[in-house]
N, C-alpha and C positions, 0 to 999 in steps of 0.2 A: 525463440519460441518453439516449444515441441509440437509434434504433430497433434497430440491429444489437446494441447493448449489452443493450437489453431482451429481445431473443430469447435471447441468450446465457443471461441472468439466468433466463428462463423455463425453459430446458433445465436449468440447475443446479437449480431450485426443483423441477422435476418429477422429478428424480432423487432429491432429497432426500426429497421426500414418498413416493416409490415405496420408498426404502429404510427409511423409518420406519413407514409405514403398512402396506405390503404389501397383502395381501388385505381388510384392514379393521382398524380400531381396536377390538379386541374389548372391551377395559375399557369404553369409551365406549358402545358399541353394547349392551352388557349392562346398564349402570347409568343411561344417560340417555335419557329419552323422547325421540322424534323430534320432538315438538312444543315442547320446552322451549326458552325464549329465554334469553340471557345478555348480559351487558356485562362487558367486560374492559378492563384497564388495564396497558400496560406501564410499568414504574416503575424509574428508576435507583436502585440502592442504594449507589452511591458517586459520588463526582465523576467525571466522564468527558466525552469528546467523542464526539458521535454519529456512526454511519456505518451504512448499510445500511437507513436508515428508508424508503427509495424502494422497497425490496423487499417491505414489507409488502402494498400492494395486489396485487402479483403472487402472493404466498403465498396470500392469501385468495381471489383470482380462481381460482387452480389447485385450491384446497382445498375449493371448493364455493360460494364467494360469501358475502358478509355484507350486512347492510343499511346499515350506516354504519361509516366508518372516519375518524377525526380525527387527523391528524398534527399534534401540537403542538409538536415540535421537528425541525428538519430537520438533514441531514448537515453537519457542521462546527460546529454549536452545541453549546456546553457545558451539561451539565446537571449539577445538583447532587443529592446523596443525598435521595430523596424526590420528585424531580420526575417528573410524568407526561410520557411521550415520546408516547405515542399512546393513543387510546382506540377500542375497537371494539364493535359490537353486532351480533348475528345469532343463528342457531342455535347452541344450546350444543354440539351435536356438532361443529361446524365449528370453533368456537372452541377446543375441547379437543384435537381432532385435529391442528389446526395449530400448536398452542403450542410445542412443542419445535422445530420446524423454524424458526419465526419467531425464537424466543429464540436459536437456534444462530447464524444469520446475523447477528442484531443484536449479540450478545455478542463474536463473534469480530471482526466488522469495527469495531465500536466500540473494541475493545481495540487494533487497530492504528491508528485515528484517535487514540486517547488516547496511545499510545506516540510516535506522530509528534508530536503537540503537545508532549510533554515534550522532545523533541530540539530542536524550534523554540524553546520557552522557554528552553532551557539556553543557546542562543547569541544570545539576543535582544540588540541593541545592537551587534553586531558585523557585519561585512559579509558574513560567510559564510552561503550558503544550503544548508539540508538537502536531500539527495537521498535516495530510496529506492533499492531494488537488484531484481534479478530472484530474489532468495531468497524466494519466496513458495510458498503452498501449491498444488500441482499442480492445474491446472483452475479456481483461484480467482484467478489473477492479475489480471484487470481489475478485479474486486470489490475485491481488497486494495489495488491501486494508486489506485483511487477513494478508498478510506478513507484511505490515506496522505495523499492530496491534501487531504481533508476535515481532516486534522489540521494541515494547514499546510505540508507538504513539497512539493518539487518532484518531479514523476515523472521518473526518469532513463528510459533507454530501456525500452520495454514489452517487447521480444523482441531476437532477434539480428538482426531485419530492419530496424530503424530507426536504427541507428548503427553505426559502426566502433568497436569497443574492442579494441585491440591489446594482449594479455597476454603473459605470460611465454612460454607454450607457442607462441603465434602467433610471437613473436620467435625462438624457438629454431628453429621450423619454416622461417621466412624466412631464417635466417643471419645475424640481428643487427637491432638497432634501426633503424639506417638503411635496411636493405633492407625491412624490414617498413613503415616509414613510406612509403618512395617507392612500394612495391607498392600500398598503400592509397590514396595520392593519385592515382597512375595510374588505378587502378579507378574511382575517383569521377570523374576527368577524362574517361574513356572513356564516360561516361554510364551505367555499369552500376548505379547507384544515383542517388537524386535528388542534384542539385547541392549542396543545403544540408545533406547527411548530415555529421554530426560525425565527424571521425576524431581519436580519442584514443588515447594510447600510454602504457602503463605505464613507469615508470622507477624504478630502485633506487638509482641513484648520480647524483653531479653528472656524471660523464662520460657516462652514458647520457642525461641530460636534455640535454647539450650536442649530443649526436649526433642526437637527435630533432629539436632546433631548427635545426640544420644542414640536416637532410632536409626541413624545411618545416612540421613539427609546431605547431599553434597551441594544442593542449589536452592537458595532461600529468596523469597519474594517479600519485600518490605513494601507493604501497601498503605498509602494514605499517612506516611510519616512526614514530618517536618524535615528540611534539610539538616537541622541540628540534631534532631532524633535519630535520623539515619546514620549520621556520622558517629554518634556515640555508639550505636549499636555495631556498627561495621568496625569500629576500634576494638570492641569487645570480641568480635569473631576472629579477628587477627588473622584472615586468610584461611580459616578452616572451611569455607564454603564460598561458592560463587555466588554473588548477591545481585539481585535485580531491583530496581526502585520503580514503583508504579503508583499511579493514583494521584490526580491533581497536578500533573507534570504539565506545565505550559512553557511556551518560549520565553516568558518572563523569568521563570524559576529554574529552567533546566540547567543552567550553569551552576547555580548553587547546589542544586542535587548532584552534579557531576563533581563537585568540589568534595562531596561527602565520601568519595571512593569507592562507588559500586563498579561492578564489572559491566553492567548493563542499565538502561533506563528506558522504560517502555511509555509511549504516550499514545492513546486512542485519537488524541487531535489530529495526528498526521493524516488519518483518513476521515474521521467523522466531522472534523471542523474545517478541512481544507477547501477554501473558496476556489470556484473555477477561475482559471486565468484568462486573460483577454487576448484571444487569437481571433483574427478576422480572415474572411475568404474574398479575395478580390478577383473579379471577372472581366475578361476583356474579349471582345467579340473578334473573330477572324473574318 
């Protein structure tokens, strides 16, 4: 995690703690003596791929500090049901007050990593690489992108600022596939974005693919094709462009799409439909 990413994470954690704790954890303040010490364990209750573990030190730092924190499994590692992910020791009040915020981040991000790993496993043995998308929780994109990468997928563009992806509405506004591609390539050639910026264009038919290639496109997005339709168009392209398949991709059909022969397959389900995994926090008084 870079320092800039760490600062972004601190701000998210600060807001999460403020949302949960507010003016104070009334139950803990009422029931737990200030001098009480405790030890806690984060435990996987299902098979999963971890993500968000690097946030634990920041959660406890902002929640009041702890005496020790031992990270036993790192982002990207698999955990089986019953495995201890991390152990923490300190003031019982701090451990209790930080419990839900810590678990929320771990469960959500590990859910994304676990879903990502399932997609990667589903196409193993094929040349296709799995990509994530921008269909992320507002405000959590960088964390969810890191989680997807921990699960083994390749991050697609982070935002609108780091790639040119020409989709149907852009094509309509530009006046057609050729015009849109030519404008995008001219925009890049004029130095208005980094020279290595990817220019990718969505095509819906063989005719549109041929038009895009004639205009100089090297990256094509096949959106909402069937596996058979994608395979037919990829055979026609015969390696003249890199191909991404997107739209309607699920765990049930991703292997069939991979068999069509694309370079990449992207799925929004990796982030927008990933269920939180089951992790628990067990506390023991000292």
